[in-house]
C-alpha positions in Angstrom: -69.9 -110.9 -122.2 -73.2 -109.1 -122.9 -72.4 -105.4 -122.0 -76.1 -104.6 -121.8 -76.6 -107.1 -119.1 -73.7 -105.7 -117.1 -74.8 -102.1 -117.6 -78.3 -102.7 -116.3 -78.9 -101.4 -112.8 -77.0 -98.8 -110.8 -73.7 -98.5 -112.7 -71.8 -95.4 -111.5 -71.8 -92.3 -113.7 -68.8 -90.2 -114.2 -70.5 -87.4 -112.1 -70.9 -89.9 -109.2 -67.3 -91.1 -109.5 -66.0 -87.6 -109.7 -68.0 -86.6 -106.7 -66.7 -89.6 -104.7 -63.1 -88.7 -105.6 -63.6 -85.0 -104.7 -65.3 -85.7 -101.4 -63.1 -88.4 -100.1 -61.0 -87.4 -97.1 -58.3 -90.0 -97.6 -56.8 -91.8 -100.6 -54.7 -94.9 -100.8 -51.7 -94.3 -103.1 -49.9 -97.3 -104.4 -46.4 -97.1 -106.0 -43.7 -99.5 -106.8 -40.2 -99.6 -105.4 -37.2 -100.1 -107.6 -37.0 -103.7 -106.6 -40.6 -104.1 -107.8 -42.1 -104.5 -104.2 -45.4 -102.5 -103.9 -45.9 -99.7 -101.5 -49.4 -98.6 -100.4 -50.0 -95.6 -98.0 -53.1 -93.6 -97.1 -52.8 -89.9 -97.7 -54.8 -86.7 -97.8 -55.2 -85.1 -101.2 -57.4 -83.0 -103.5 -59.1 -84.3 -106.7 -59.7 -81.7 -109.4 -60.1 -81.9 -113.1 -59.0 -85.5 -113.4 -55.9 -85.2 -111.2 -55.2 -86.0 -107.5 -52.7 -83.7 -105.8 -50.7 -85.1 -102.9 -47.9 -83.4 -101.0 -45.2 -85.4 -99.3 -41.6 -85.0 -98.0 -39.0 -85.9 -100.7 -37.6 -88.5 -98.3 -40.7 -90.6 -98.2 -40.9 -94.0 -99.9 -43.7 -92.9 -102.2 -41.8 -89.8 -103.3 -38.6 -91.8 -104.0 -40.7 -94.5 -105.9 -42.4 -91.8 -108.0 -39.0 -90.3 -108.9 -38.1 -93.7 -110.5 -41.5 -94.9 -111.7 -44.3 -92.4 -112.4 -47.1 -95.1 -112.6 -49.3 -94.8 -109.6 -52.6 -96.4 -108.6 -55.0 -94.6 -106.2 -58.1 -96.0 -104.6 -60.7 -94.9 -102.1 -61.3 -96.5 -98.7 -64.5 -98.4 -99.5 -64.7 -101.9 -100.7 -68.4 -101.5 -101.4 -68.3 -98.3 -103.6 -65.0 -98.9 -105.3 -63.1 -96.3 -107.3 -59.6 -97.2 -108.6 -57.5 -94.6 -110.5 -54.5 -95.6 -112.6 -52.4 -92.6 -113.5 -49.1 -91.0 -114.1 -47.4 -88.8 -111.5 -45.9 -85.4 -112.3 -44.1 -83.1 -109.9 -45.6 -79.7 -109.8 -43.1 -76.8 -109.8 -45.1 -73.9 -111.5 -45.9 -71.4 -108.7 -49.3 -70.4 -110.2 -50.4 -74.1 -110.3 -49.1 -74.6 -106.7 -51.0 -71.6 -105.5 -54.2 -72.9 -107.2 -53.7 -76.3 -105.4 -52.9 -74.5 -102.2 -56.3 -72.9 -102.2 -58.0 -76.2 -102.9 -56.1 -77.9 -100.0 -57.0 -75.1 -97.6 -60.7 -75.2 -98.7 -60.8 -79.0 -98.1 -58.7 -79.5 -95.0 -58.2 -76.0 -93.5 -61.2 -76.4 -91.3 -60.0 -79.7 -89.9 -56.3 -78.5 -89.4 -56.5 -74.8 -88.9 -53.8 -74.5 -91.5 -53.6 -72.3 -94.6 -51.6 -74.4 -97.1 -48.8 -72.8 -99.1 -47.3 -75.4 -101.5 -44.9 -72.8 -102.9 -43.2 -72.4 -99.5 -43.5 -76.2 -98.8 -41.7 -77.0 -102.0 -38.8 -74.9 -101.0 -38.8 -76.7 -97.6 -38.3 -80.2 -99.1 -41.9 -81.2 -99.9 -42.7 -82.8 -103.2 -46.0 -81.7 -104.7 -47.3 -84.3 -107.0 -50.3 -84.4 -109.3 -51.5 -87.9 -110.3 -53.2 -87.5 -113.7 -55.8 -90.2 -114.2 -55.4 -92.3 -117.3 -58.0 -95.0 -116.4 -60.6 -95.0 -113.7 -62.5 -98.2 -112.8 -65.5 -98.1 -110.5 -68.2 -100.4 -109.2 -70.6 -101.0 -106.4 -71.0 -104.2 -104.5 -74.5 -105.4 -103.9 -76.7 -108.1 -105.4 -74.3 -108.1 -108.3 -71.5 -105.9 -109.5 -72.0 -103.1 -112.0 -68.5 -102.0 -113.2 -67.4 -99.3 -115.6 -64.1 -98.2 -117.0 -63.4 -94.6 -117.9 -60.3 -93.4 -119.8 -58.7 -90.0 -120.2 -59.9 -88.4 -123.4 -56.8 -86.3 -124.1 -58.5 -83.0 -123.3 -58.5 -83.3 -119.4 -61.9 -85.1 -119.4 -62.8 -88.7 -119.1 -64.9 -90.9 -121.5 -66.7 -94.2 -120.9 -64.6 -97.0 -122.3 -66.8 -99.9 -121.4 -68.9 -101.7 -118.8 -67.2 -104.7 -117.2 -68.5 -107.8 -115.6 -67.5 -108.2 -111.9 -64.9 -110.8 -112.8 -63.2 -108.5 -115.3 -63.3 -105.6 -112.8 -61.6 -107.8 -110.2 -59.0 -108.7 -112.8 -58.0 -105.1 -113.2 -60.4 -104.0 -115.9 -59.1 -106.2 -118.7 -62.1 -107.3 -120.9 -61.5 -110.8 -122.1 
């Protein structure tokens, strides 16, 4: 593959990808059941600093799956402007972090719901507050041809460009052959 050929044209920048993740109203969260069957569900969440926060009752399939297998894939709704996040889930229990995320949720969804979110209180009421920390982010746009990129966590909370991918490689999960 000639990377320069793939990277020509409108490949998504990290700023564009970060903006798409931040501005998205809904996210599809994909987990795996203990018997290895996949589970995908749309959720509301907040993207900040390389992590997606979701809040879900402890009894849900996704919460039970995450308790057993912390590998999670998240994607946005569009099949034309595609962003796929592969990450690791962690349950948030620190009250300062929960308060910070509560503010972010209220800023994003409070106008729609009329709710002031309190994740500290929700945690004590049986909600599981989960941050999905991005490890790999793949993104591309559909059009005359695909322009795919893959970003990886850099170990400092940021992301770095790993490579540009052909449309075939992107469709195969971002594995360069």
